C-alpha positions as CSV (number, residue, x, y, z in Angstrom):
1,M,-6.7,31.4,-24.5
2,E,-4.7,28.8,-22.6
3,K,-4.4,31.1,-19.6
4,K,-8.1,31.7,-19.6
5,V,-8.8,28.0,-19.6
6,K,-6.4,27.4,-16.8
7,A,-7.9,30.2,-14.7
8,L,-11.4,28.9,-15.3
9,L,-10.2,25.3,-14.3
10,D,-8.5,26.7,-11.2
11,T,-11.6,28.6,-10.2
12,I,-13.9,25.6,-10.6
13,T,-11.3,23.4,-8.8
14,F,-11.3,25.8,-5.9
15,L,-15.1,25.9,-5.6
16,V,-15.5,22.1,-5.9
17,F,-12.9,21.4,-3.2
18,L,-14.3,24.2,-1.0
19,F,-17.6,22.3,-1.2
20,F,-15.7,19.1,-0.4
21,D,-14.2,20.8,2.6
22,F,-17.7,21.7,3.9
23,V,-18.9,18.1,3.3
24,D,-15.8,16.8,5.1
25,V,-16.6,18.8,8.2
26,V,-20.3,17.8,8.2
27,L,-19.4,14.1,7.7
28,C,-16.7,14.3,10.4
29,V,-19.3,15.4,12.9
30,A,-22.0,13.0,11.6
31,Y,-19.7,10.0,11.6
32,E,-18.4,10.8,15.0
33,L,-21.9,11.0,16.3
34,L,-22.8,7.7,14.6
35,D,-19.6,6.1,16.0
36,V,-20.7,7.2,19.5
37,L,-24.2,5.8,19.0
38,F,-23.2,2.4,17.5
39,E,-19.6,1.6,18.6
40,A,-18.4,0.6,22.0
41,K,-15.1,2.4,21.3
42,P,-15.5,5.1,18.7
43,F,-12.4,5.5,16.5
44,P,-10.6,8.8,17.2
45,C,-10.8,11.6,14.6
46,Y,-7.7,13.2,13.1
47,C,-9.2,16.7,13.1
48,G,-7.7,17.4,16.6
49,K,-4.2,17.4,17.9
50,K,-1.6,15.3,16.1
51,L,-0.6,12.1,18.0
52,E,3.0,11.9,18.9
53,T,4.1,8.8,17.1
54,K,6.3,8.4,14.0
55,E,4.3,5.5,12.7
56,L,1.3,7.7,11.9
57,S,1.6,9.9,8.9
58,E,1.6,13.6,9.3
59,T,-0.8,13.7,6.3
60,L,-3.6,12.3,8.5
61,F,-3.6,15.7,10.3
62,W,-2.0,17.9,7.6
63,R,-4.6,18.4,4.9
64,K,-6.1,21.9,5.4
65,N,-9.8,22.6,5.7
66,V,-11.2,26.1,5.6
67,F,-14.3,25.3,7.7
68,R,-12.4,23.4,10.3
69,K,-10.1,26.4,10.9
70,M,-13.2,28.5,11.4
71,G,-14.3,26.3,14.3
72,F,-17.3,24.6,12.6
73,L,-16.6,21.4,14.5
74,S,-17.1,22.9,18.0
75,F,-20.9,22.5,18.2
76,G,-20.8,19.0,16.8
77,R,-18.1,17.9,19.1
78,K,-20.1,19.1,22.2
79,T,-23.1,17.1,21.0
80,C,-21.0,14.0,20.5
81,E,-19.4,14.3,23.9
82,A,-22.8,14.6,25.6
83,V,-24.1,11.5,23.8
84,K,-20.9,9.6,24.7
85,K,-21.2,10.4,28.4
86,R,-24.8,9.2,28.3
87,D,-24.1,5.9,26.6
88,D,-20.7,5.0,28.2
89,G,-20.7,1.5,29.6
90,N,-24.0,0.4,28.1
91,R,-22.6,-1.6,25.2
92,G,-20.3,-4.5,24.6
93,E,-17.4,-4.6,22.2
94,V,-18.2,-4.2,18.5
95,V,-16.3,-6.4,16.1
96,N,-17.5,-5.1,12.8
97,R,-17.9,-1.4,12.3
98,W,-21.4,0.0,11.4
99,S,-19.8,1.7,8.4
100,D,-18.4,-1.5,6.9
101,C,-20.6,-3.2,4.4
102,G,-20.6,-6.6,6.1
103,C,-20.0,-8.6,2.9
104,D,-18.2,-11.9,3.0
105,S,-15.0,-10.3,1.8
106,C,-15.0,-7.9,4.8
107,V,-16.1,-10.3,7.5
108,S,-15.1,-13.8,6.5
109,W,-11.7,-13.5,8.2
110,M,-13.4,-13.1,11.6
111,K,-14.5,-16.8,11.4
112,K,-10.9,-18.0,11.6
113,S,-9.3,-18.4,15.0
114,N,-5.7,-17.9,13.9
115,Q,-5.6,-14.6,12.1
116,K,-3.1,-14.6,9.2
117,L,-2.9,-13.1,5.8
118,H,-4.3,-14.8,2.8
119,V,-1.4,-16.2,0.8
120,V,-1.5,-17.9,-2.6
121,V,1.5,-20.4,-3.0
122,K,2.7,-21.7,-6.3
123,E,5.4,-24.4,-6.0
124,F,7.0,-26.6,-8.5
125,P,7.6,-30.2,-7.4
126,Q,11.1,-31.7,-7.4
127,V,11.7,-33.4,-10.7
128,N,13.5,-36.8,-10.5
129,S,15.9,-37.9,-13.2
130,E,16.5,-41.5,-14.2
131,D,19.2,-41.7,-11.5
132,G,16.9,-40.5,-8.7
133,P,16.2,-37.1,-7.2
134,R,18.3,-34.1,-8.1
135,E,20.5,-33.8,-5.0
136,E,22.0,-30.4,-6.0
137,A,18.7,-28.6,-6.4
138,T,18.0,-25.8,-4.0
139,T,14.8,-23.9,-3.2
140,E,14.4,-20.2,-3.9
141,N,11.5,-18.3,-2.3
142,V,9.8,-15.3,-3.9
143,I,7.3,-13.0,-2.1
144,F,5.0,-10.9,-4.2
145,L,3.4,-7.8,-2.7
146,H,0.6,-5.9,-4.5
147,G,-0.2,-2.2,-4.6
148,F,-3.0,0.0,-3.3
149,L,-6.6,-1.3,-3.6
150,S,-5.4,-4.5,-5.1
151,S,-4.8,-8.1,-3.9
152,S,-2.7,-11.2,-4.6
153,S,-4.7,-11.6,-7.8
154,Y,-2.7,-8.8,-9.2
155,W,0.1,-11.3,-9.5
156,T,-1.7,-14.7,-9.7
157,R,-3.8,-13.6,-12.7
158,S,-1.0,-12.0,-14.5
159,V,2.6,-13.2,-14.1
160,F,2.1,-16.4,-12.2
161,K,1.0,-18.3,-15.4
162,Y,4.3,-17.4,-17.0
163,L,6.5,-18.5,-14.2
164,S,8.0,-21.9,-14.9
165,E,10.7,-23.8,-13.2
166,P,14.0,-22.3,-14.1
167,L,17.1,-24.3,-15.0
168,N,20.4,-24.3,-13.1
169,H,19.2,-26.6,-10.4
170,Q,16.8,-24.1,-8.8
171,I,13.3,-24.9,-7.5
172,Y,11.2,-21.8,-6.9
173,R,8.3,-21.2,-4.5
174,Y,6.1,-18.2,-5.2
175,F,4.1,-16.5,-2.5
176,A,1.4,-13.9,-3.5
177,V,0.2,-12.1,-0.4
178,D,-3.1,-10.3,0.3
179,L,-1.8,-7.4,2.4
180,L,-3.4,-6.6,5.7
181,G,-6.8,-5.0,5.1
182,F,-7.1,-6.1,1.4
183,G,-8.4,-9.0,-0.5
184,K,-9.2,-12.0,1.7
185,S,-6.9,-11.0,4.5
186,P,-8.0,-9.7,7.9
187,K,-9.4,-6.2,8.1
188,P,-9.3,-5.3,11.8
189,N,-11.0,-2.0,12.7
190,D,-8.6,-1.4,15.7
191,C,-5.5,-1.4,13.4
192,L,-3.8,1.8,12.1
193,Y,-2.3,-0.1,9.1
194,T,1.2,1.3,9.6
195,L,4.3,-0.1,7.9
196,N,5.1,-2.1,11.0
197,D,1.6,-3.6,11.1
198,H,2.0,-4.8,7.5
199,V,5.5,-6.1,8.1
200,E,4.6,-8.0,11.2
201,M,1.7,-9.8,9.5
202,I,3.9,-10.8,6.5
203,H,6.5,-12.2,8.9
204,K,3.8,-14.1,10.8
205,S,1.9,-15.4,7.7
206,V,4.7,-16.1,5.3
207,I,8.3,-16.0,6.7
208,S,7.5,-17.7,10.0
209,A,4.7,-19.9,8.8
210,Y,6.7,-21.4,5.9
211,E,10.0,-21.2,7.7
212,L,11.8,-19.1,5.1
213,S,15.5,-18.6,5.7
214,S,15.9,-16.6,2.5
215,F,13.7,-15.0,-0.1
216,H,13.4,-12.5,-3.0
217,L,10.9,-9.7,-2.9
218,V,8.8,-8.3,-5.8
219,A,6.5,-5.4,-5.2
220,H,4.3,-3.0,-7.1
221,S,3.4,0.6,-6.1
222,M,2.4,0.9,-2.4
223,G,3.8,-2.6,-1.9
224,C,7.3,-1.2,-2.6
225,N,7.2,0.7,0.6
226,I,6.2,-2.4,2.5
227,A,8.8,-4.5,0.7
228,L,11.6,-2.0,1.7
229,A,10.5,-2.0,5.3
230,L,10.4,-5.8,5.4
231,A,13.7,-6.2,3.7
232,A,15.4,-3.6,6.0
233,K,14.1,-5.5,9.0
234,Y,15.4,-8.8,7.8
235,P,18.3,-7.9,5.5
236,K,20.2,-11.2,6.1
237,F,17.1,-13.1,4.7
238,V,16.7,-11.0,1.5
239,K,18.5,-12.0,-1.7
240,S,17.0,-9.3,-4.0
241,V,14.3,-6.7,-4.0
242,T,12.5,-5.7,-7.2
243,L,10.4,-2.5,-7.0
244,V,7.9,-1.7,-9.7
245,A,6.8,1.9,-9.9
246,P,7.9,2.8,-6.3
247,P,6.2,5.9,-4.8
248,Y,9.5,7.4,-3.6
249,F,9.2,10.9,-2.2
250,S,12.2,11.7,-0.1
251,D,13.1,15.0,1.6
252,S,15.3,15.9,4.6
253,N,12.2,17.0,6.4
254,D,9.9,14.2,7.4
255,E,6.7,16.3,7.1
256,T,7.7,17.6,3.7
257,S,8.4,14.1,2.5
258,S,4.9,12.9,3.5
259,S,3.2,16.0,2.1
260,M,5.1,15.6,-1.2
261,A,3.7,12.1,-1.4
262,L,0.2,13.3,-0.7
263,N,0.3,16.2,-3.1
264,T,1.7,13.9,-5.9
265,V,-0.6,10.9,-5.5
266,A,-3.7,12.7,-4.3
267,R,-3.4,16.4,-5.1
268,K,-6.5,18.6,-5.3
269,T,-7.3,18.7,-9.0
270,L,-10.2,18.0,-11.3
271,W,-8.2,17.3,-14.4
272,P,-7.4,14.7,-15.7
273,P,-10.4,12.7,-14.4
274,L,-8.1,9.9,-12.9
275,A,-6.3,12.6,-10.9
276,F,-9.6,13.9,-9.6
277,G,-10.5,10.4,-8.4
278,K,-7.2,10.1,-6.6
279,S,-7.6,13.5,-4.9
280,V,-10.7,12.2,-3.2
281,M,-9.0,8.9,-2.3
282,T,-6.0,7.5,-4.1
283,W,-6.9,4.5,-6.2
284,E,-5.5,2.6,-9.1
285,L,-7.2,0.7,-11.9
286,N,-6.4,-2.9,-12.8
287,F,-8.0,-5.7,-14.6
288,M,-9.5,-7.2,-11.4
289,V,-12.2,-4.6,-10.8
290,V,-13.5,-6.7,-7.9
291,D,-10.4,-5.8,-5.9
292,L,-11.7,-2.3,-5.7
293,T,-14.3,-3.5,-3.3
294,R,-12.3,-6.0,-1.2
295,H,-11.2,-3.7,1.6
296,T,-12.8,-1.4,4.2
297,H,-12.6,2.3,4.1
298,H,-10.6,2.1,7.4
299,S,-8.0,-0.2,6.0
300,A,-7.5,1.6,2.7
301,W,-7.5,5.1,4.1
302,H,-4.9,4.3,6.8
303,S,-2.7,2.3,4.4
304,M,-2.7,5.2,1.9
305,H,-1.7,7.7,4.6
306,N,0.6,5.6,6.8
307,V,2.3,3.5,4.1
308,I,2.4,5.6,0.9
309,C,2.6,9.1,2.5
310,G,4.0,8.5,6.0
311,G,6.2,5.7,4.8
312,S,8.1,8.1,2.5
313,K,10.2,9.5,5.4
314,F,11.6,6.0,6.1
315,M,12.6,5.0,2.6
316,D,16.1,6.5,2.6
317,D,17.0,4.6,5.8
318,Y,15.6,1.4,4.5
319,V,17.4,1.6,1.2
320,G,20.6,2.5,3.0
321,I,20.4,-0.6,5.2
322,L,20.0,-2.8,2.1
323,I,22.9,-1.1,0.3
324,N,25.1,-1.7,3.3
325,A,24.0,-5.3,3.5
326,K,24.8,-5.7,-0.2
327,V,21.3,-6.7,-1.1
328,K,20.6,-6.2,-4.8
329,V,17.8,-3.7,-5.4
330,W,16.2,-3.3,-8.8
331,V,13.7,-0.7,-9.9
332,I,11.4,-1.0,-12.9
333,H,9.3,2.0,-14.1
334,G,7.2,2.9,-17.1
335,D,8.0,6.2,-18.7
336,Q,4.3,7.0,-19.2
337,D,3.3,6.5,-15.6
338,L,1.0,9.3,-14.4
339,T,0.0,7.6,-11.1
340,V,3.6,7.4,-9.7
341,P,5.7,9.7,-11.9
342,L,9.0,8.4,-13.4
343,D,10.7,11.1,-11.4
344,C,10.2,9.0,-8.3
345,S,12.5,6.2,-9.6
346,N,14.9,8.7,-11.2
347,N,15.3,10.5,-7.8
348,L,15.8,7.1,-6.1
349,K,18.5,6.2,-8.6
350,M,20.1,9.6,-8.2
351,K,20.2,9.2,-4.4
352,F,21.4,5.6,-4.5
353,P,23.5,5.0,-7.6
354,Q,24.1,1.4,-6.6
355,L,20.5,0.6,-7.5
356,K,19.7,-0.9,-11.0
357,L,17.0,1.1,-12.8
358,I,15.1,-0.2,-15.8
359,I,12.9,2.3,-17.6
360,V,10.3,0.7,-19.9
361,Q,9.2,2.8,-22.8
362,N,5.5,3.5,-23.7
363,V,3.9,1.8,-20.6
364,D,2.2,3.3,-17.6
365,H,1.6,2.3,-13.9
366,G,-0.3,-0.9,-14.8
367,T,0.8,-1.8,-18.3
368,V,4.4,-1.9,-17.2
369,I,3.4,-5.4,-16.1
370,F,0.1,-6.3,-17.8
371,H,1.2,-5.5,-21.4
372,R,4.5,-7.2,-21.2
373,K,4.0,-10.2,-18.8
374,R,6.5,-12.5,-20.5
375,D,9.2,-9.8,-20.7
376,F,8.5,-8.9,-17.1
377,V,9.0,-12.5,-16.0
378,K,12.2,-12.8,-18.0
379,S,13.5,-9.7,-16.2
380,L,12.6,-11.2,-12.8
381,Q,14.3,-14.5,-13.6
382,H,17.4,-12.6,-14.7
383,I,17.4,-10.6,-11.4
384,W,17.0,-13.8,-9.3
385,A,19.7,-15.6,-11.2
386,T,22.2,-12.8,-10.8
387,S,21.5,-12.3,-7.1
């Protein structure tokens, strides 16, 4: 009976995604035609030849499509080229894409002259004793990076309220960042949202803007890849890195590593329902449902591929740099996580035994933080104090 159910589910899955393949080809041509009609510089499609750059994920070009292989795109491409030649030079530069919704969340950043990430800062004032200011107090900085389809509210609405000024003559400043393309941060349509794009904007908006000479990093899910890239670029600045449910998919072959990530976080499947949703476009649920709308398709799509999938091939190098620089790296993972399996952290620990791995029982991708906020904060404070 179990085999029959599996065979039926496999057949239905095949037919559903065969239909999606057809829709994908149709929309590819339709969107390219609309881009040509409405945009000054249509964004290139990934159905053609792979671009030779390591920053772009192989998964942008890798996912197979039956109809694309059969040449269904040829006629549509010829039509697009004809329209493009006719309209070339007739339009000015377009700032907001026709496919973006145009809501305040998507376009408000355009009104600002100096484009930086949206950053929420929580800082405790220096407490004076009866004898005057505490001369021995030092400032510790902590940068929080959220995961996919989320924002700084992931941290500010959860753990920030439990962060208090620790003892031992330490004053802490907390920075919760809206990553590039998410929340209230800029969402440029001419950006590929690579790891380097994210890292450069964090440096510009936080490290440089607030003149940080040292800091701790705390990241969840997709933010872990960005945190490792940032820490590897500035290892002398970093005091500790805490990774919560890191999507670690490492392989000696770069393309295999990226495809492993895609097949894990967005494999073609109908069951369970959450996995079906991720197979269309990886997403994760959290208590701030509004965050699911605070991005553009362009920013989310490219971040998923170039950070989660394509970023996998760089993770070993990044962790190796931190280990050599003697930076403390901690990993926290729930044993019930179905979004990013526990195997990711186990494999990371196996590859780098120097890491500290904390496995939390009976929690998943989100509840590893949300259902144990106080305990999570205590773990963070312990990590910072021992680093």
